[in-house]
C-alpha positions in Angstrom: 136.6 96.4 55.8 135.4 94.4 58.8 138.1 91.6 58.3 140.7 94.3 58.2 139.4 95.9 61.4 139.3 92.6 63.2 142.8 91.7 62.0 144.2 95.0 63.3 142.4 94.5 66.6 143.9 91.0 67.1 147.4 92.2 66.2 147.1 95.2 68.5 146.2 92.9 71.4 149.1 90.6 70.6 151.6 93.5 70.4 150.2 95.2 73.5 150.6 92.0 75.5 154.2 91.7 74.4 154.8 95.4 75.1 153.4 95.0 78.7 155.9 92.2 79.3 158.7 94.2 77.9 158.0 97.1 80.3 158.2 94.7 83.2 154.9 95.8 84.8 155.3 99.5 83.9 152.5 99.6 81.5 150.9 102.5 83.2 154.1 104.5 82.7 153.8 104.2 78.9 151.7 107.4 78.8 154.8 109.3 80.0 156.6 108.9 76.8 153.5 109.0 74.5 152.1 106.4 72.1 154.8 106.8 69.4 156.9 103.8 70.4 154.0 101.3 70.4 152.5 102.8 67.2 155.9 102.5 65.4 156.2 98.9 66.5 152.7 98.2 65.1 153.6 100.0 61.9 156.8 98.0 61.4 154.9 94.8 61.9 152.2 95.8 59.4 154.8 96.9 56.8 156.1 93.3 57.0 152.6 92.0 56.6 150.7 94.1 54.1 151.3 97.5 52.4 147.5 98.2 52.5 147.2 97.6 56.2 150.3 99.7 56.8 148.9 102.6 54.8 145.7 102.5 56.9 147.7 102.8 60.1 149.9 105.6 58.8 146.9 107.6 57.9 145.9 107.7 61.5 147.5 110.5 63.5 145.6 109.9 66.7 145.8 106.1 67.3 144.0 103.0 66.3 140.5 103.9 67.5 140.3 106.7 65.0 140.4 104.0 62.3 137.4 102.3 63.8 139.5 99.5 65.4 138.1 98.3 68.6 139.5 95.6 70.9 136.7 93.0 71.5 137.0 91.0 74.7 137.8 87.4 74.3 135.1 84.9 75.5 136.9 84.4 78.8 136.7 88.1 79.7 133.6 88.5 81.8 131.7 91.8 81.9 132.3 94.0 84.9 129.6 93.9 87.6 128.8 96.6 90.1 127.4 96.4 93.6 124.4 98.5 92.6 123.4 96.1 89.8 123.9 96.5 86.1 121.5 97.2 83.3 119.5 94.0 82.8 119.9 94.1 79.0 123.6 93.3 79.1 123.1 89.6 78.8 122.0 87.4 75.9 119.4 84.7 76.1 118.6 82.2 73.4 115.1 81.7 74.9 114.1 85.4 75.1 116.2 86.9 72.3 119.0 89.4 72.6 118.4 93.1 73.2 121.0 95.3 71.5 122.3 98.7 72.7 121.4 98.2 76.4 119.9 101.2 78.1 121.8 103.1 80.8 118.9 104.0 83.0 118.3 104.4 86.7 114.7 103.2 86.2 114.4 100.0 88.2 112.5 96.8 87.4 111.9 94.4 90.4 110.5 91.0 89.7 109.0 88.5 92.2 109.8 84.9 91.6 108.0 82.3 93.8 110.1 79.2 94.7 107.6 77.0 92.9 108.3 78.8 89.6 112.1 78.5 89.5 112.1 75.3 87.5 110.0 77.1 84.8 112.2 80.2 84.5 115.6 80.6 82.8 118.1 82.7 84.7 118.6 84.9 81.7 115.3 86.7 82.4 117.5 88.6 84.9 118.8 90.7 82.1 115.5 92.5 82.2 115.6 93.0 86.0 117.5 95.2 88.4 116.1 93.3 91.4 114.8 89.8 91.8 112.7 88.9 94.9 112.9 85.3 95.8 109.6 84.4 97.3 109.2 83.4 100.1 110.5 83.2 103.6 108.1 83.1 106.6 108.6 84.9 109.9 108.2 83.0 113.2 106.6 84.4 116.4 109.9 84.0 118.2 111.6 86.6 116.0 113.2 84.3 113.6 112.3 83.2 110.0 112.2 80.0 108.1 114.9 79.2 105.6 113.7 75.8 104.4 112.3 77.1 101.2 115.8 77.9 99.8 116.8 74.6 98.2 120.4 74.1 96.9 119.1 74.3 93.3 117.4 77.6 94.1 120.5 79.0 95.6 122.5 78.0 92.5 119.9 79.8 90.4 120.1 83.0 92.5 123.9 82.9 92.4 123.9 82.7 88.6 121.4 85.6 88.4 123.6 87.8 90.6 127.0 86.9 89.3 126.2 86.7 85.6 123.7 89.6 85.3 124.5 91.8 88.2 120.9 91.7 89.4 120.3 92.4 93.1 118.8 89.5 95.1 116.2 90.2 97.7 114.4 87.6 99.8 110.7 87.9 100.3 109.4 87.8 103.9 105.7 87.3 103.9 102.9 86.9 106.4 99.4 86.4 105.1 97.7 86.8 108.5 96.6 89.9 110.2 97.4 88.5 113.7 100.1 86.1 112.7 103.8 85.9 113.6 104.6 89.4 112.4 101.9 90.9 114.6 103.4 89.2 117.6 107.0 90.3 116.7 105.8 93.9 116.2 104.4 93.9 119.8 107.7 93.2 121.4 110.9 95.4 121.2 113.2 92.5 121.8 111.7 90.4 119.0 111.8 93.3 116.6 115.5 93.7 117.3 116.1 89.9 117.0 114.4 89.7 113.6 116.2 92.8 112.3 119.6 91.5 113.4 118.9 88.0 112.2 117.9 89.2 108.7 121.1 91.4 108.5 123.3 88.5 109.5 121.7 86.1 107.0 121.7 88.4 104.1 125.4 89.3 104.7 126.4 85.6 105.0 124.5 84.7 101.8 125.7 87.7 99.9 122.1 88.8 99.2 121.1 92.5 98.9 118.0 93.0 101.0 114.5 91.9 102.0 111.1 92.7 100.6 108.4 92.4 103.3 104.9 91.5 102.2 102.4 91.6 105.2 98.8 91.2 104.1 97.7 93.1 106.1 98.5 94.7 109.5 95.5 96.1 111.3 95.3 99.4 113.0 96.4 97.8 116.3 99.7 96.8 114.8 100.5 99.6 112.4 102.7 101.5 114.8 104.5 98.3 115.8 105.2 97.7 112.1 106.7 101.1 111.9 109.0 100.3 114.8 109.9 97.0 113.2 110.9 98.8 109.9 112.9 101.3 111.9 114.8 98.4 113.6 115.5 96.7 110.3 116.7 100.0 108.8 119.1 100.5 111.7 120.5 97.0 111.2 120.6 97.3 107.4 121.9 100.8 106.7 125.5 100.3 107.9 125.7 97.2 105.7 124.3 98.8 102.6 121.3 96.3 102.6 118.0 97.3 101.0 114.6 97.3 102.8 111.5 97.1 100.7 107.8 96.8 101.7 104.9 95.7 99.5 101.6 97.4 100.3 98.1 97.6 98.9 96.9 101.1 98.3 93.8 100.2 100.3 96.0 99.3 103.3 98.6 102.1 103.6 101.2 102.2 106.4 101.7 105.0 108.9 103.1 108.0 107.2 106.2 107.8 109.5 106.9 104.2 108.3 108.0 105.2 104.8 111.1 107.0 106.0 112.7 103.7 107.0 112.4 101.9 103.7 114.3 102.2 100.4 111.4 101.1 98.1 107.7 100.6 98.3 106.1 98.0 96.0 102.7 99.3 95.2 100.3 96.4 94.6 98.2 98.2 92.1 96.1 95.2 91.1 93.4 92.9 92.4 90.7 95.7 92.3 87.2 94.5 91.7 86.1 94.4 88.0 88.9 95.2 85.6 91.4 94.6 88.3 94.5 96.6 87.2 93.7 99.5 84.8 96.0 102.3 83.9 93.5 104.8 85.6 93.6 102.8 88.8 97.4 102.8 88.7 97.5 106.6 88.3 95.1 107.0 91.2 97.1 104.7 93.5 100.2 106.7 92.8 98.5 110.0 93.6 97.0 108.5 96.8 100.3 107.5 98.2 102.1 110.7 97.2 99.3 112.7 98.9 100.2 110.7 102.1 103.7 112.1 101.9 105.5 109.1 100.3 108.4 110.2 98.2 107.7 109.2 94.6 111.3 108.2 94.2 110.6 105.3 96.7 107.6 104.0 94.8 107.6 101.1 92.3 104.3 100.6 90.4 103.1 97.0 90.6 102.2 95.3 87.3 100.4 92.0 87.2 101.4 89.3 84.9 98.0 87.6 85.2 94.4 88.2 84.4 91.2 87.9 86.5 87.6 87.3 85.5 85.5 90.5 85.4 82.0 89.9 84.0 78.9 88.2 85.3 78.8 86.1 82.1 82.4 85.1 82.2 84.8 83.8 84.9 84.5 85.0 88.4 87.0 87.6 89.8 88.5 84.7 91.8 89.5 82.9 88.6 93.0 84.2 88.1 95.0 83.0 85.0 98.6 83.7 84.1 99.4 85.9 81.2 101.4 83.0 79.7 98.3 80.8 79.7 96.1 83.6 78.2 98.6 83.9 75.4 98.6 80.2 74.8 94.8 79.9 74.8 93.7 83.0 73.0 96.8 84.7 71.5 95.4 88.3 72.1 97.0 91.2 70.2 99.3 93.6 72.0 96.7 96.3 72.3 94.0 94.2 74.0 93.5 93.8 77.7 90.4 91.6 77.7 89.7 88.2 76.3 87.0 85.6 77.0 85.9 87.4 80.1 89.4 87.9 81.6 91.0 91.3 82.2 94.8 91.5 82.1 97.6 93.9 81.1 98.7 93.5 77.5 101.9 94.8 76.0 100.6 98.3 75.2 99.1 98.8 78.7 102.3 97.6 80.3 104.3 100.0 78.3 101.9 102.8 79.3 102.3 101.9 82.9 106.1 102.1 82.6 105.8 105.6 81.0 103.4 106.6 83.8 105.8 105.5 86.5 108.6 107.4 84.7 106.5 110.6 84.3 105.5 110.6 87.9 109.1 110.3 89.1 108.8 106.8 90.5 111.9 104.7 90.9 110.5 102.0 88.6 108.0 99.2 88.4 107.5 95.9 90.2 106.2 92.7 88.6 104.1 89.9 90.2 105.4 87.5 89.0 107.9 86.7 86.3 107.1 83.0 86.1 103.8 84.0 84.5 105.5 85.7 81.5 106.0 84.4 78.0 109.1 84.5 75.9 109.9 86.2 72.6 107.9 89.0 71.1 104.9 88.6 73.5 107.0 88.9 76.7 105.9 91.6 79.0 109.3 91.9 80.6 110.8 92.5 77.2 108.2 95.2 76.6 109.2 96.9 79.9 112.8 96.7 78.9 112.2 98.2 75.4 110.3 101.1 77.0 113.1 101.7 79.5 115.5 102.1 76.6 113.5 105.0 75.3 114.2 107.0 78.4 117.7 107.9 77.2 
């Protein structure tokens, strides 16, 4: 039956194309006089070609789709992209494997990608992401920010991710100093405005979608200035539809007033002492932030794609190893989170964290970082995607 269906689809496309031409641009007016004319044209053609095919069409009183005939786009017809991003399963990757029946879900998956990992990552991983954070840009004490990290090859990668998969692109703006450039900017109104306006202009010019700020960490003297900076960025971003995200550690929360100015909060629910990122810790981190008045719909639960040492007899806590390397060395099963003295999040724990985020009303999950993932059946991104599909 499939050859017949494909044959009918091809002929329908051919006849429709000719019919559009005959109408001289009045294709939309065809509905005014029903589908009888085009159906009769198809039937006359099919009678000339095959009695069996003609009979199949005559049995349909409601049009071709009732026979199970679907018009498949030709290879040159690209899928439609939306400004809000598309479901990341819509693309096919030879390296990661195709995911059929993509989920239509509002649950977001944001993945950080450091610049030094781009050469190790295929753009097709974006099919698993709603947002990709290119890491990183650095603020300057004068209210500007460095752009040197974005090489031409990196820009090509980001363009492909956005254009082919509809994934939103955010730039990461990071300061790893308590009293570094961001602290100085936060202390001065003119510098806060300059940074906000500069970010808005750059993102618009580059056709990027927002910024994710990772300041580790502002002290109590600069928390209010940070709130004012976020407000200034929000004021510059909102008219342009740009997205403002902050990454925070649960042990270093912001002022309660700060969260009103951001679209998303990336909860870095990892790097605790001992087993550094358990499911129980994740649940506690969520409740801690919600109790401070943060809207759950703004939160994205952070999931680490790496392990840390956790025992006196094994590696130290400072010994961090990527999930990819742990898989290569030890090949742990999906339900294990410890191996050779390392604690990490295996497939089953990652799935449970996705379900936790969903059940608590969070907007999604965040990953640090996608260059540490594997491909194929052991991929954590793939596990996240499969769990998202179950939400429908």
